[in-house]
N, C-alpha and C positions, 0 to 999 in steps of 0.2 A: 848772232853776233851783233854788237853795237856799232853805231856809226861814230865817226869822228866829227866833232863840232869845231868849226873855225869861225871866229868873229872877225868880220871885215874891219878895215880901218874906219869907215864911216860908222860902223856899229859901236866901235870903241869910243869914237868921238861923241856919239849920241849919248852913250852911257855916262860919260864924264860930264857932258853938258847937263844932263838930267840931274845928276848928283850935285853939281855946283849950284843949279837953280834952286833945288830943294834945300840945300845947306844954308842958303841965305836966311831961311826961317828956322831950320832945325837940322844941325849936323847929324844927329842920331837918326832921324827920319831919312836923310839922304843916304846914309850908310845902309839902312834897311831896304829901302827901295832899290838901290844899286845892286845889292846882294840878291834880292828877290828876282830882279830881271836877269842877272847873270846866271842864276841857278835855273830859271825857266829856260834860257837858251841852251844851257848844258843838258837839260833834261831831254832835249831833242835827240840825243844819242840813242835813246830808246823810244821807239814808236814815232819817228819823225813825221809820219803822215797824218798824225792826229790833228795838226793845224788845218784850218780851212783854206781853200783855194782863194787867192787874192785876185779876184776877177779883173781888176783894173791893170793887173801886171801879170802877163802870161808867164807861167812857170814859177811864179812866186807863191809861197803859202804864208799863212800868218797865224800867230797865236795871240789871243787877247788876254791881257792882264790889265784890265781897266784901270786908268785911262790909256794904257800903253799897248801898242802893237809891236810884236816881234816878227819881223818879216825875214823869210829865208828861202833858200833853194836847196833841193836835194840832188846830189850826184849819186845815182844808184851804182854806177859802174865803180866808183872810187869809194863808195859807202861814206860819203862826207855830206855834212850839213853845213851850208855857208850861211851864217846869220848876216843878213844884209843891213838891217837898220833896227833901231829901237825908236818908235815913233809915238809921240803924244797925240792922241786922237783929235785934239783941237787945233793942231798945226795944219796949215794949208797943204792939202795933198798935192797941189801943183808944184810944191817945192821938193817933193819926194824924188830921190834918185837912188838907185841901188848901188851905183858906181862899181 
């Protein structure tokens, strides 16, 4: 049985921010990247443990789609994957908050 995937508010804001930034140069690329990241997050419904452990954040896992990280937590009892953030690898990790 698959897991349910829920995108947090910060994750949705991140996705919109990423798309807006890319759209300054290419609206088509912004749409492509946004869809790719959303699809990657939704793919966590199957095999959510395939992402590596995010050592700096206990209980958080990450998938890499360079240059972006998709960070998430798994609730095994509810069979839910909570997508916490979409994060560009060049952003300062001190500003990262799961919220």
